[in-house]
C-alpha positions, 0 to 999 in steps of 0.5 A: 438453585444457583442461577449466577452467570459464570465469570468465564466465558469459552472463546469462539472457535476459529475458522482455519485459514488458508494462506492465499499465496497472493501478497497482501491479500491474507492481511485484506481477509484477516488472515487468509482464506477461510477453509472449506468455504465457497467463493466467488471471484467477479469482476470485468475481463482483465481484472485479474481473476483467472490469475488470482484463482490460479495462484490460490490454487497452486499455494494450497495444492499438495499431492495428497489433497491437490488443486482442481481448475475446471474450464467451461466456455472461457479459453481452453486449458492449453491456452490459459496454461500457455499465459499462466506459465509465464507468472512466478508462482506457477510450477510446471512440475506441479501439473498432473501431480498437485494441479489438475485441469478440467476442461467442461466445454463440450458439456457447457455448450450442450447446456445440460446442467445435469451433465456439467454437475455430473463430470464435475462431481465425477472428477472430484470424487476421483481426485479428491482435492482440497481446492477446486476453481470453476472458471468461467461459471458465468458462461453457463448462464449464457449457454443454457437453453432459454427453454430451460425452466426459470430457476434452473441455473439457482438449483444448479448454484445450489447443488453444486455448493451443496456438493462442494461443502459436502466434500470438504473442499475450498471452492472458488467460482470465476464469473464475469458480473456488474455491480447491479447483479448482486442479487444474482443466487450465486452471491447469496450462496457464496461465503466469500466474494472478491470483487475486481475492478479496473478504474480509468482516470484520463489516460490512467488505468488502476486495478481494485480489489473490494472483499464484499462478503467473507463469512467467518473472518474480519476482512479488511473493508474499502477498495485495495490496490491491485497489481499485476506483476511478473510475480503474479496477483499482487495486494496492497492493503488500504491500511497495512497491517501493524504486527507487534506492539507499537514501540515504546515513546523514548523522549530521546531526539534525532539530530538534525545534522545542521549546527545550531538547528537542534537548539532551536528545535529545544534539542534536536527532533523527537524519535518517531516524530514527523517533520515537515520542511516547506519553502519555496524552490531553490531554498535548500529543501533537498540539502536540509533533508540530506544532511538529516540522512547524513547525521544518522548514517555517520551515527551508525543508524540506517535510512531510507530515502524516497525520491520522485524528481530525480534517480538514485545515482543522481541523488548519490552524486549530490550528497557526495559533496558531504563525504563518503558517508552515503556511498560507504552506507549504501554499499554497506546496506544501511542506506536504501534509496527509492526512486518512485516515478511512475505516473500510475503509482498508487498510495498504498504500493509506495507505503508497501515499499518503503515499509519493506526497505525499514523492516530490511534494513532496520532504518530509523530515518525516512525521507519523502522528497518531495510531497509534491513529487508524491503527489504527481507520481500517483494515478490520478484516481489517488490525487483526489484523496491525497490529504487521506493518503498523506494521513495515512502514509504518515501515520503508518511509517511513525507508528513503526518508530521511525522518524520521518522528514519530508520536503514540500515546495510551496509558491514563492508568491504565498509565502504566508502559506506554511505546508500547502495541501492542508496538512499541518495538523498530520505533522508534529514539527513544521520548519517554514522557509522564506525568501526576504529581502533585507537591504536591497539583498535576497536572503533565506530565513528559516523559522520553526513553526511548530513542535507538538510537546516541546519548546522551540525558538519562534525567531527567525534565522538567516541562513545560507544553502553552499556546496558544503550544505547549510550554515544558520546565521544571525536572528531577524529579531530586530525585523518586523514583516519578515513573513511578508517577504520585505521586512523593515528594522525596527529599534527595539527599546528595552523596557 
């Protein structure tokens, strides 16, 4: 008898997934909402539960398999529609054709769970919807008479779930729950659980989403930023999904745009690397970054610049001193200047906007000016893990094959510090600027501190920053103590 195990294996059948219509949510769910699943959207009032469910309904509804939205003791259908129609996803022409509404307030107020279930069964069998949303399921719990036998809610949930799965439909229940209520029977029955929260930190409020449970798919763990916009709910995945293969390492280099600097870096900036330029205020960091962008634009490349400390028109006006390259590239769609200043910004929102801009214009160069401004623009809850934020930002962008150029300001009196934020290990290249006193005159010096996998100069060079740009000067090889800010000349002897 042959007892050998076959060398081939049969792939497990994939669960059909439905597009949710909520930007970013499909990535968090591993591709979409599992078809025929029984789901719960839970959270506190105002966290976006109803709007998210409404987006799901409009995205999946068809005339053959319409969507059914059932309201219980929450707001009436008319009142809800008055506000939901303000969102871009809302399609008034779909009402009564592929999207239907059912109000069960009278049945719910009576506390008669059998009557509620019977009405749901009747309308579902009549309409044959593809998706059913019940809002708010939690209100039934408060409506049930205290004399009702123990376990009636549990039995109702189980019977409702049985009916919904028997009808071959996808269902969503909306409820207001607290974290300590996770043992509620509805959480056991549900195939998917989406938990929406609002985090208050000082004067900032940030909405977040957590997929607590999702059967049949491999979802992204962790908390994901959620925004309410004119378009509806927008989810920003904590780790953006990577679509396609990582770009191959070419070994080619990009010009820095500053004469003489490429030679100090062994031939320029390796494509796909991340460079951080650190220096005190007034040391010319933005000018260095502008010349990096200009070099790319002149070469026919595209670039994205994220600014946090000045508006795009001001940035373009300052860059115009280098010629017409910036304004011409902006008009031609090869330069995108992203202004990110709100004080409740999230890391994921920033990352998504930069990624979208890179994809839209095919950018090869990205500038972050500056890391300090980026931190200040974030909501307080995101500043606590700023190193992790930078790690995700740099890692995700360089994985796209673009070359990053970030500026960071350090305190002038603490010039021994290289970059601040303890992020030196996150970047491939570090350029450090210093103010030094030479013969009673305040001068500026630059050194290449670090370059991964490449040889580079280890000597300080003087430089000047003028309206014409950055000009490298002589080396300071005949001085000691440059790092201290007060170097002393030392006579060198040739052995």
